[in-house]
All heavy atoms as TSV, in Angstrom:
chain	resi	resn	atom	element	x	y	z
A	1	MET	N	N	-152.275	146.118	-61.840
A	1	MET	CA	C	-152.363	146.185	-60.503
A	1	MET	C	C	-153.312	145.148	-59.898
A	1	MET	O	O	-154.485	145.030	-60.440
A	1	MET	CB	C	-152.757	147.639	-60.066
A	1	MET	CG	C	-152.914	147.800	-58.575
A	1	MET	SD	S	-153.701	149.277	-57.961
A	1	MET	CE	C	-152.561	150.571	-58.494
A	2	THR	N	N	-152.909	144.406	-58.909
A	2	THR	CA	C	-153.792	143.421	-58.331
A	2	THR	C	C	-154.325	143.852	-56.994
A	2	THR	O	O	-153.830	144.716	-56.316
A	2	THR	CB	C	-153.016	142.081	-58.070
A	2	THR	OG1	O	-152.025	142.286	-57.220
A	2	THR	CG2	C	-152.465	141.530	-59.292
A	3	LEU	N	N	-155.438	143.342	-56.728
A	3	LEU	CA	C	-156.149	143.666	-55.448
A	3	LEU	C	C	-155.397	142.991	-54.214
A	3	LEU	O	O	-155.088	141.790	-54.236
A	3	LEU	CB	C	-157.613	143.166	-55.451
A	3	LEU	CG	C	-158.491	143.385	-54.267
A	3	LEU	CD1	C	-158.684	144.816	-54.080
A	3	LEU	CD2	C	-159.821	142.654	-54.452
A	4	GLU	N	N	-155.113	143.745	-53.206
A	4	GLU	CA	C	-154.448	143.271	-52.056
A	4	GLU	C	C	-155.457	142.451	-51.251
A	4	GLU	O	O	-156.481	143.014	-50.834
A	4	GLU	CB	C	-153.867	144.283	-51.180
A	4	GLU	CG	C	-153.057	143.756	-50.008
A	4	GLU	CD	C	-152.501	144.863	-49.143
A	4	GLU	OE1	O	-152.265	145.971	-49.642
A	4	GLU	OE2	O	-152.243	144.628	-47.953
A	5	MET	N	N	-155.224	141.148	-51.039
A	5	MET	CA	C	-156.206	140.360	-50.236
A	5	MET	C	C	-155.697	140.268	-48.743
A	5	MET	O	O	-154.938	139.366	-48.400
A	5	MET	CB	C	-156.212	138.899	-50.909
A	5	MET	CG	C	-156.690	138.983	-52.297
A	5	MET	SD	S	-158.365	139.504	-52.594
A	5	MET	CE	C	-159.225	137.915	-52.338
A	6	ARG	N	N	-156.159	141.312	-47.967
A	6	ARG	CA	C	-155.744	141.281	-46.547
A	6	ARG	C	C	-156.264	140.113	-45.820
A	6	ARG	O	O	-157.443	139.827	-46.072
A	6	ARG	CB	C	-156.089	142.664	-46.022
A	6	ARG	CG	C	-155.339	143.783	-46.806
A	6	ARG	CD	C	-155.661	145.064	-46.211
A	6	ARG	NE	N	-154.963	146.116	-46.971
A	6	ARG	CZ	C	-155.285	147.355	-46.959
A	6	ARG	NH1	N	-156.182	147.873	-46.175
A	6	ARG	NH2	N	-154.512	148.288	-47.714
A	7	PRO	N	N	-155.463	139.614	-45.003
A	7	PRO	CA	C	-155.884	138.307	-44.273
A	7	PRO	C	C	-156.707	138.500	-43.102
A	7	PRO	O	O	-157.275	137.559	-42.541
A	7	PRO	CB	C	-154.507	137.710	-43.913
A	7	PRO	CG	C	-153.600	138.861	-43.658
A	7	PRO	CD	C	-154.022	139.914	-44.709
A	8	VAL	N	N	-156.838	139.693	-42.515
A	8	VAL	CA	C	-157.725	139.922	-41.295
A	8	VAL	C	C	-158.558	141.230	-41.392
A	8	VAL	O	O	-158.228	142.051	-42.183
A	8	VAL	CB	C	-156.759	140.037	-40.013
A	8	VAL	CG1	C	-156.000	138.758	-39.729
A	8	VAL	CG2	C	-155.821	141.275	-40.238
A	9	CYS	N	N	-159.588	141.171	-40.636
A	9	CYS	CA	C	-160.526	142.262	-40.563
A	9	CYS	C	C	-159.772	143.501	-39.819
A	9	CYS	O	O	-159.100	143.221	-38.772
A	9	CYS	CB	C	-161.775	141.953	-39.732
A	9	CYS	SG	S	-162.880	143.464	-39.466
A	10	GLU	N	N	-159.830	144.663	-40.361
A	10	GLU	CA	C	-159.085	145.792	-39.822
A	10	GLU	C	C	-159.679	146.281	-38.519
A	10	GLU	O	O	-159.007	146.984	-37.714
A	10	GLU	CB	C	-159.044	146.946	-40.810
A	10	GLU	CG	C	-158.204	146.698	-41.978
A	10	GLU	CD	C	-158.113	147.836	-42.902
A	10	GLU	OE1	O	-158.152	149.059	-42.518
A	10	GLU	OE2	O	-157.929	147.601	-44.140
A	11	ARG	N	N	-160.928	145.894	-38.234
A	11	ARG	CA	C	-161.599	146.344	-37.026
A	11	ARG	C	C	-161.434	145.380	-35.937
A	11	ARG	O	O	-161.206	145.786	-34.753
A	11	ARG	CB	C	-163.047	146.699	-37.400
A	11	ARG	CG	C	-163.813	147.337	-36.240
A	11	ARG	CD	C	-165.135	147.850	-36.816
A	11	ARG	NE	N	-165.906	148.531	-35.861
A	11	ARG	CZ	C	-167.136	148.084	-35.453
A	11	ARG	NH1	N	-167.657	147.000	-35.860
A	11	ARG	NH2	N	-167.724	148.669	-34.485
A	12	CYS	N	N	-161.677	144.109	-36.130
A	12	CYS	CA	C	-161.721	143.041	-35.042
A	12	CYS	C	C	-160.631	142.062	-35.126
A	12	CYS	O	O	-160.636	141.138	-34.276
A	12	CYS	CB	C	-163.087	142.445	-35.002
A	12	CYS	SG	S	-163.495	141.384	-36.367
A	13	ASN	N	N	-159.763	142.087	-36.167
A	13	ASN	CA	C	-158.753	141.069	-36.325
A	13	ASN	C	C	-159.237	139.705	-36.618
A	13	ASN	O	O	-158.419	138.763	-36.454
A	13	ASN	CB	C	-157.796	141.089	-35.213
A	13	ASN	CG	C	-156.986	142.458	-35.216
A	13	ASN	OD1	O	-156.511	142.922	-36.306
A	13	ASN	ND2	N	-156.803	142.992	-34.111
A	14	THR	N	N	-160.467	139.463	-37.060
A	14	THR	CA	C	-160.908	138.188	-37.468
A	14	THR	C	C	-160.190	137.734	-38.748
A	14	THR	O	O	-159.988	138.483	-39.628
A	14	THR	CB	C	-162.418	138.202	-37.711
A	14	THR	OG1	O	-163.115	138.534	-36.561
A	14	THR	CG2	C	-162.858	136.878	-38.294
A	15	LEU	N	N	-159.687	136.442	-38.701
A	15	LEU	CA	C	-159.147	135.889	-39.903
A	15	LEU	C	C	-160.026	135.768	-41.096
A	15	LEU	O	O	-161.214	135.433	-40.825
A	15	LEU	CB	C	-158.513	134.515	-39.588
A	15	LEU	CG	C	-157.241	134.489	-38.731
A	15	LEU	CD1	C	-156.821	133.079	-38.417
A	15	LEU	CD2	C	-156.088	135.284	-39.321
A	16	LEU	N	N	-159.698	136.203	-42.310
A	16	LEU	CA	C	-160.485	136.100	-43.508
A	16	LEU	C	C	-159.883	135.249	-44.480
A	16	LEU	O	O	-158.758	135.412	-45.027
A	16	LEU	CB	C	-160.611	137.593	-44.098
A	16	LEU	CG	C	-161.131	138.630	-43.153
A	16	LEU	CD1	C	-160.931	140.077	-43.829
A	16	LEU	CD2	C	-162.589	138.410	-42.889
A	17	ALA	N	N	-160.661	134.238	-44.869
A	17	ALA	CA	C	-160.251	133.265	-45.864
A	17	ALA	C	C	-160.294	133.880	-47.324
A	17	ALA	O	O	-161.149	134.772	-47.578
A	17	ALA	CB	C	-161.164	132.023	-45.829
A	18	LEU	N	N	-159.334	133.471	-48.119
A	18	LEU	CA	C	-159.342	134.065	-49.472
A	18	LEU	C	C	-160.656	133.778	-50.249
A	18	LEU	O	O	-161.036	134.577	-51.137
A	18	LEU	CB	C	-158.142	133.447	-50.278
A	18	LEU	CG	C	-156.798	133.886	-49.861
A	18	LEU	CD1	C	-155.736	133.291	-50.684
A	18	LEU	CD2	C	-156.645	135.476	-49.942
A	19	ASP	N	N	-161.268	132.673	-49.903
A	19	ASP	CA	C	-162.558	132.353	-50.586
A	19	ASP	C	C	-163.755	132.701	-49.699
A	19	ASP	O	O	-164.817	132.197	-49.969
A	19	ASP	CB	C	-162.553	130.823	-51.072
A	19	ASP	CG	C	-162.446	129.961	-49.868
A	19	ASP	OD1	O	-162.206	130.344	-48.741
A	19	ASP	OD2	O	-162.579	128.793	-50.073
A	20	GLY	N	N	-163.546	133.375	-48.600
A	20	GLY	CA	C	-164.650	133.679	-47.667
A	20	GLY	C	C	-165.204	135.081	-47.936
A	20	GLY	O	O	-164.788	135.846	-48.833
A	21	LYS	N	N	-166.238	135.366	-47.159
A	21	LYS	CA	C	-166.826	136.713	-47.358
A	21	LYS	C	C	-166.152	137.880	-46.674
A	21	LYS	O	O	-165.877	137.706	-45.362
A	21	LYS	CB	C	-168.373	136.587	-46.799
A	21	LYS	CG	C	-169.320	137.610	-47.354
A	21	LYS	CD	C	-170.679	137.578	-46.823
A	21	LYS	CE	C	-171.487	136.759	-47.739
A	21	LYS	NZ	N	-172.949	136.682	-47.430
A	22	ALA	N	N	-165.796	138.836	-47.319
A	22	ALA	CA	C	-165.197	140.018	-46.761
A	22	ALA	C	C	-165.672	141.236	-47.577
A	22	ALA	O	O	-166.162	141.116	-48.715
A	22	ALA	CB	C	-163.629	139.943	-46.785
A	23	PHE	N	N	-165.464	142.443	-46.951
A	23	PHE	CA	C	-165.912	143.662	-47.620
A	23	PHE	C	C	-164.807	144.631	-47.614
A	23	PHE	O	O	-164.054	144.785	-46.746
A	23	PHE	CB	C	-167.135	144.285	-46.889
A	23	PHE	CG	C	-168.352	143.211	-46.937
A	23	PHE	CD1	C	-168.439	142.268	-46.039
A	23	PHE	CD2	C	-169.293	143.420	-47.906
A	23	PHE	CE1	C	-169.514	141.399	-46.114
A	23	PHE	CE2	C	-170.355	142.557	-47.979
A	23	PHE	CZ	C	-170.462	141.516	-47.048
A	24	ILE	N	N	-164.648	145.444	-48.837
A	24	ILE	CA	C	-163.599	146.401	-49.036
A	24	ILE	C	C	-164.158	147.720	-49.533
A	24	ILE	O	O	-165.300	147.759	-50.142
A	24	ILE	CB	C	-162.535	145.842	-49.996
A	24	ILE	CG1	C	-163.135	145.595	-51.355
A	24	ILE	CG2	C	-161.864	144.652	-49.466
A	24	ILE	CD1	C	-162.122	145.236	-52.402
A	25	CYS	N	N	-163.367	148.774	-49.346
A	25	CYS	CA	C	-163.693	150.084	-49.932
A	25	CYS	C	C	-162.704	150.234	-51.055
A	25	CYS	O	O	-161.895	149.356	-51.386
A	25	CYS	CB	C	-163.548	151.197	-48.883
A	25	CYS	SG	S	-161.804	151.542	-48.403
A	26	SER	N	N	-162.730	151.412	-51.810
A	26	SER	CA	C	-161.755	151.598	-52.862
A	26	SER	C	C	-160.363	151.672	-52.494
A	26	SER	O	O	-159.509	151.571	-53.400
A	26	SER	CB	C	-162.339	152.880	-53.602
A	26	SER	OG	O	-162.214	154.037	-52.811
A	27	TYR	N	N	-160.091	151.852	-51.225
A	27	TYR	CA	C	-158.702	151.979	-50.758
A	27	TYR	C	C	-158.220	150.583	-50.227
A	27	TYR	O	O	-157.142	150.423	-49.766
A	27	TYR	CB	C	-158.453	152.946	-49.699
A	27	TYR	CG	C	-158.713	154.368	-50.248
A	27	TYR	CD1	C	-159.897	155.062	-50.004
A	27	TYR	CD2	C	-157.647	155.023	-50.885
A	27	TYR	CE1	C	-159.984	156.336	-50.540
A	27	TYR	CE2	C	-157.768	156.294	-51.415
A	27	TYR	CZ	C	-158.979	157.008	-51.197
A	27	TYR	OH	O	-159.118	158.254	-51.679
A	28	GLU	N	N	-159.125	149.568	-50.376
A	28	GLU	CA	C	-158.813	148.143	-49.928
A	28	GLU	C	C	-158.792	147.900	-48.477
A	28	GLU	O	O	-158.322	147.049	-47.953
A	28	GLU	CB	C	-157.517	147.600	-50.639
A	28	GLU	CG	C	-157.599	147.567	-52.050
A	28	GLU	CD	C	-156.338	147.127	-52.760
A	28	GLU	OE1	O	-155.371	146.645	-52.058
A	28	GLU	OE2	O	-156.249	147.133	-54.030
A	29	CYS	N	N	-159.411	148.872	-47.717
A	29	CYS	CA	C	-159.707	148.688	-46.272
A	29	CYS	C	C	-160.604	147.408	-46.289
A	29	CYS	O	O	-161.486	147.310	-47.111
A	29	CYS	CB	C	-160.331	149.827	-45.572
A	29	CYS	SG	S	-159.492	151.395	-45.673
A	30	THR	N	N	-160.311	146.509	-45.351
A	30	THR	CA	C	-160.957	145.222	-45.349
A	30	THR	C	C	-161.691	144.892	-43.985
A	30	THR	O	O	-161.033	145.103	-43.025
A	30	THR	CB	C	-159.907	144.168	-45.684
A	30	THR	OG1	O	-159.263	144.458	-46.911
A	30	THR	CG2	C	-160.579	142.836	-45.897
A	31	PHE	N	N	-162.932	144.464	-44.116
A	31	PHE	CA	C	-163.703	144.087	-42.956
A	31	PHE	C	C	-164.487	142.841	-43.121
A	31	PHE	O	O	-164.850	142.424	-44.222
A	31	PHE	CB	C	-164.739	145.348	-42.677
A	31	PHE	CG	C	-164.023	146.630	-42.508
A	31	PHE	CD1	C	-163.819	147.533	-43.542
A	31	PHE	CD2	C	-163.549	146.945	-41.198
A	31	PHE	CE1	C	-163.184	148.770	-43.364
A	31	PHE	CE2	C	-162.893	148.208	-41.100
A	31	PHE	CZ	C	-162.687	149.029	-42.206
A	32	CYS	N	N	-164.739	142.234	-41.973
A	32	CYS	CA	C	-165.490	140.917	-41.901
A	32	CYS	C	C	-166.949	141.333	-42.073
A	32	CYS	O	O	-167.357	142.483	-42.123
A	32	CYS	CB	C	-165.274	140.188	-40.651
A	32	CYS	SG	S	-165.886	140.985	-39.167
A	33	GLU	N	N	-167.739	140.279	-42.260
A	33	GLU	CA	C	-169.169	140.399	-42.483
A	33	GLU	C	C	-169.899	141.065	-41.183
A	33	GLU	O	O	-170.756	142.021	-41.450
A	33	GLU	CB	C	-169.868	139.148	-42.740
A	33	GLU	CG	C	-171.301	139.234	-43.176
A	33	GLU	CD	C	-171.820	137.893	-43.676
A	33	GLU	OE1	O	-171.272	136.834	-43.574
A	33	GLU	OE2	O	-172.881	137.932	-44.279
A	34	GLN	N	N	-169.551	140.800	-40.024
A	34	GLN	CA	C	-170.123	141.358	-38.883
A	34	GLN	C	C	-169.789	142.861	-38.715
A	34	GLN	O	O	-170.666	143.601	-38.383
A	34	GLN	CB	C	-169.631	140.550	-37.656
A	34	GLN	CG	C	-170.251	141.155	-36.333
A	34	GLN	CD	C	-169.924	140.337	-35.118
A	34	GLN	OE1	O	-169.591	139.188	-35.205
A	34	GLN	NE2	N	-170.053	140.955	-33.933
A	35	CYS	N	N	-168.547	143.069	-38.916
A	35	CYS	CA	C	-168.106	144.578	-38.843
A	35	CYS	C	C	-168.729	145.351	-39.939
A	35	CYS	O	O	-169.213	146.476	-39.749
A	35	CYS	CB	C	-166.584	144.699	-38.901
A	35	CYS	SG	S	-165.806	144.163	-37.310
A	36	PHE	N	N	-168.839	144.824	-41.204
A	36	PHE	CA	C	-169.558	145.485	-42.265
A	36	PHE	C	C	-171.056	145.839	-41.853
A	36	PHE	O	O	-171.446	146.962	-42.097
A	36	PHE	CB	C	-169.543	144.519	-43.464
A	36	PHE	CG	C	-170.613	144.895	-44.566
A	36	PHE	CD1	C	-170.275	145.937	-45.461
A	36	PHE	CD2	C	-171.783	144.278	-44.673
A	36	PHE	CE1	C	-171.121	146.256	-46.487
A	36	PHE	CE2	C	-172.642	144.670	-45.620
A	36	PHE	CZ	C	-172.312	145.678	-46.563
A	37	ALA	N	N	-171.689	144.867	-41.188
A	37	ALA	CA	C	-173.073	145.165	-40.770
A	37	ALA	C	C	-173.112	146.214	-39.729
A	37	ALA	O	O	-173.992	147.201	-39.755
A	37	ALA	CB	C	-173.693	143.904	-40.244
A	38	GLU	N	N	-172.148	146.211	-38.729
A	38	GLU	CA	C	-172.112	147.252	-37.710
A	38	GLU	C	C	-171.751	148.518	-38.221
A	38	GLU	O	O	-172.148	149.632	-37.685
A	38	GLU	CB	C	-171.159	146.758	-36.610
A	38	GLU	CG	C	-171.651	145.562	-35.842
A	38	GLU	CD	C	-170.663	144.897	-34.884
A	38	GLU	OE1	O	-169.529	145.564	-34.702
A	38	GLU	OE2	O	-170.854	143.938	-34.338
A	39	LEU	N	N	-170.903	148.654	-39.241
A	39	LEU	CA	C	-170.502	149.881	-39.913
A	39	LEU	C	C	-171.592	150.423	-40.917
A	39	LEU	O	O	-171.400	151.493	-41.497
A	39	LEU	CB	C	-169.185	149.670	-40.498
A	39	LEU	CG	C	-167.991	149.316	-39.646
A	39	LEU	CD1	C	-166.756	148.942	-40.400
A	39	LEU	CD2	C	-167.675	150.627	-38.720
A	40	GLU	N	N	-172.626	149.649	-41.055
A	40	GLU	CA	C	-173.689	149.917	-42.042
A	40	GLU	C	C	-173.114	150.187	-43.447
A	40	GLU	O	O	-173.650	151.135	-44.160
A	40	GLU	CB	C	-174.531	151.133	-41.528
A	40	GLU	CG	C	-175.224	150.786	-40.251
A	40	GLU	CD	C	-175.989	152.024	-39.662
A	40	GLU	OE1	O	-175.749	153.113	-40.060
A	40	GLU	OE2	O	-176.783	151.683	-38.647
A	41	GLY	N	N	-172.086	149.419	-43.877
A	41	GLY	CA	C	-171.623	149.479	-45.176
A	41	GLY	C	C	-170.819	150.707	-45.581
A	41	GLY	O	O	-170.575	150.941	-46.771
A	42	ILE	N	N	-170.304	151.417	-44.485
A	42	ILE	CA	C	-169.471	152.635	-44.823
A	42	ILE	C	C	-168.159	152.495	-44.145
A	42	ILE	O	O	-168.024	152.196	-42.840
A	42	ILE	CB	C	-170.199	153.919	-44.152
A	42	ILE	CG1	C	-171.581	154.086	-44.755
A	42	ILE	CG2	C	-169.278	155.149	-44.370
A	42	ILE	CD1	C	-171.619	154.334	-46.175
A	43	CYS	N	N	-167.042	152.706	-44.790
A	43	CYS	CA	C	-165.766	152.579	-44.376
A	43	CYS	C	C	-165.448	153.700	-43.272
A	43	CYS	O	O	-165.581	154.818	-43.572
A	43	CYS	CB	C	-164.701	152.708	-45.482
A	43	CYS	SG	S	-162.934	152.601	-44.904
A	44	PRO	N	N	-164.993	153.195	-42.091
A	44	PRO	CA	C	-164.654	154.231	-41.003
A	44	PRO	C	C	-163.464	155.068	-41.330
A	44	PRO	O	O	-163.217	156.141	-40.743
A	44	PRO	CB	C	-164.521	153.445	-39.779
A	44	PRO	CG	C	-164.060	152.103	-40.280
A	44	PRO	CD	C	-164.769	151.826	-41.504
A	45	ASN	N	N	-162.646	154.611	-42.325
A	45	ASN	CA	C	-161.307	155.268	-42.496
A	45	ASN	C	C	-161.582	156.432	-43.624
A	45	ASN	O	O	-161.065	157.605	-43.413
A	45	ASN	CB	C	-160.295	154.313	-43.158
A	45	ASN	CG	C	-160.059	153.190	-42.044
A	45	ASN	OD1	O	-159.996	153.466	-40.907
A	45	ASN	ND2	N	-159.922	152.067	-42.540
A	46	CYS	N	N	-162.239	156.083	-44.722
A	46	CYS	CA	C	-162.429	157.081	-45.785
A	46	CYS	C	C	-163.855	157.571	-45.965
A	46	CYS	O	O	-164.136	158.418	-46.846
A	46	CYS	CB	C	-161.799	156.542	-47.099
A	46	CYS	SG	S	-162.814	155.122	-47.737
A	47	ARG	N	N	-164.767	156.895	-45.315
A	47	ARG	CA	C	-166.199	157.194	-45.495
A	47	ARG	C	C	-166.800	156.717	-46.753
A	47	ARG	O	O	-167.934	157.039	-47.195
A	47	ARG	CB	C	-166.522	158.576	-45.227
A	47	ARG	CG	C	-166.080	159.228	-43.948
A	47	ARG	CD	C	-166.569	158.511	-42.649
A	47	ARG	NE	N	-168.027	158.628	-42.598
A	47	ARG	CZ	C	-168.707	157.741	-41.855
A	47	ARG	NH1	N	-168.078	156.834	-41.073
A	47	ARG	NH2	N	-169.996	157.756	-41.793
A	48	GLY	N	N	-166.044	155.832	-47.446
A	48	GLY	CA	C	-166.485	155.323	-48.715
A	48	GLY	C	C	-167.379	154.031	-48.576
A	48	GLY	O	O	-167.464	153.517	-47.453
A	49	GLU	N	N	-167.956	153.693	-49.621
A	49	GLU	CA	C	-168.856	152.469	-49.638
A	49	GLU	C	C	-168.086	151.213	-49.503
A	49	GLU	O	O	-167.030	151.045	-50.216
A	49	GLU	CB	C	-169.633	152.480	-50.952
A	49	GLU	CG	C	-170.518	151.267	-51.198
A	49	GLU	CD	C	-171.226	151.189	-52.438
A	49	GLU	OE1	O	-170.721	151.846	-53.427
A	49	GLU	OE2	O	-172.264	150.532	-52.581
A	50	LEU	N	N	-168.526	150.272	-48.651
A	50	LEU	CA	C	-167.892	148.967	-48.539
A	50	LEU	C	C	-168.726	148.027	-49.450
A	50	LEU	O	O	-169.936	148.011	-49.432
A	50	LEU	CB	C	-167.945	148.525	-47.126
A	50	LEU	CG	C	-167.091	149.141	-46.180
A	50	LEU	CD1	C	-167.343	148.705	-44.701
A	50	LEU	CD2	C	-165.595	148.944	-46.477
A	51	VAL	N	N	-167.974	147.254	-50.289
A	51	VAL	CA	C	-168.640	146.202	-51.159
A	51	VAL	C	C	-167.938	144.884	-50.967
A	51	VAL	O	O	-166.908	144.746	-50.393
A	51	VAL	CB	C	-168.470	146.652	-52.651
A	51	VAL	CG1	C	-169.137	148.047	-52.869
A	51	VAL	CG2	C	-167.013	146.811	-53.023
A	52	ARG	N	N	-168.709	143.871	-51.393
A	52	ARG	CA	C	-168.185	142.541	-51.256
A	52	ARG	C	C	-166.878	142.280	-52.049
A	52	ARG	O	O	-166.686	142.729	-53.174
A	52	ARG	CB	C	-169.257	141.525	-51.728
A	52	ARG	CG	C	-168.737	140.055	-51.644
A	52	ARG	CD	C	-169.674	139.246	-50.830
A	52	ARG	NE	N	-169.027	137.907	-50.553
A	52	ARG	CZ	C	-169.679	136.851	-50.899
A	52	ARG	NH1	N	-170.885	136.923	-51.430
A	52	ARG	NH2	N	-169.004	135.692	-50.749
A	53	ARG	N	N	-165.856	141.835	-51.291
A	53	ARG	CA	C	-164.580	141.534	-51.902
A	53	ARG	C	C	-164.631	140.288	-52.817
A	53	ARG	O	O	-165.227	139.297	-52.407
A	53	ARG	CB	C	-163.597	141.328	-50.813
A	53	ARG	CG	C	-162.184	140.984	-51.393
A	53	ARG	CD	C	-161.166	140.684	-50.242
A	53	ARG	NE	N	-161.302	139.428	-49.585
A	53	ARG	CZ	C	-160.650	138.955	-48.592
A	53	ARG	NH1	N	-159.658	139.754	-48.071
A	53	ARG	NH2	N	-160.809	137.801	-48.090
A	54	PRO	N	N	-164.063	140.373	-54.004
A	54	PRO	CA	C	-164.056	139.115	-54.822
A	54	PRO	C	C	-163.283	138.045	-54.181
A	54	PRO	O	O	-162.277	138.323	-53.410
A	54	PRO	CB	C	-163.488	139.569	-56.146
A	54	PRO	CG	C	-162.720	140.805	-55.837
A	54	PRO	CD	C	-163.337	141.452	-54.642
A	55	THR	N	N	-163.544	136.757	-54.455
A	55	THR	CA	C	-162.802	135.688	-53.928
A	55	THR	C	C	-161.634	135.368	-54.870
A	55	THR	O	O	-161.694	135.673	-56.034
A	55	THR	CB	C	-163.698	134.428	-53.791
A	55	THR	OG1	O	-164.212	134.092	-54.989
A	55	THR	CG2	C	-164.758	134.677	-52.741
A	56	ARG	N	N	-160.668	134.774	-54.348
A	56	ARG	CA	C	-159.501	134.334	-55.113
A	56	ARG	C	C	-159.244	132.856	-54.742
A	56	ARG	O	O	-158.931	132.517	-53.610
A	56	ARG	CB	C	-158.292	135.281	-54.768
A	56	ARG	CG	C	-157.142	134.936	-55.659
A	56	ARG	CD	C	-155.919	135.842	-55.428
A	56	ARG	NE	N	-156.257	137.158	-55.736
A	56	ARG	CZ	C	-155.532	138.264	-55.321
A	56	ARG	NH1	N	-154.540	138.126	-54.559
A	56	ARG	NH2	N	-155.917	139.416	-55.726
A	57	VAL	N	N	-159.258	132.043	-55.772
A	57	VAL	CA	C	-158.969	130.673	-55.637
A	57	VAL	C	C	-157.585	130.409	-55.758
A	57	VAL	O	O	-156.881	130.841	-56.606
A	57	VAL	CB	C	-159.846	129.774	-56.643
A	57	VAL	CG1	C	-159.528	128.307	-56.437
A	57	VAL	CG2	C	-161.266	130.110	-56.496
A	58	THR	N	N	-156.881	129.657	-54.794
A	58	THR	CA	C	-155.604	129.296	-54.847
A	58	THR	C	C	-155.325	128.117	-55.811
A	58	THR	O	O	-156.191	127.237	-55.833
A	58	THR	CB	C	-154.962	128.984	-53.511
A	58	THR	OG1	O	-155.652	127.943	-52.909
A	58	THR	CG2	C	-154.970	130.204	-52.632
A	59	SER	N	N	-154.231	128.056	-56.473
A	59	SER	CA	C	-154.068	126.963	-57.420
A	59	SER	C	C	-152.766	126.210	-57.008
A	59	SER	O	O	-152.032	126.532	-56.300
A	59	SER	CB	C	-154.028	127.407	-58.826
A	59	SER	OG	O	-153.651	128.635	-59.048
């Protein structure tokens, strides 16, 4: 199973680069760095911890 690399922040619709900084919960809800800070690291959907999403390099 691969991680879904969602292209936009679920809260503000900011575009997220595959090699950029983004934050996800265990359900793969995805947020930009600014929303992560405003949400204080807690997913508003599941109340789980938001962690830095790994980057994926395109080849």
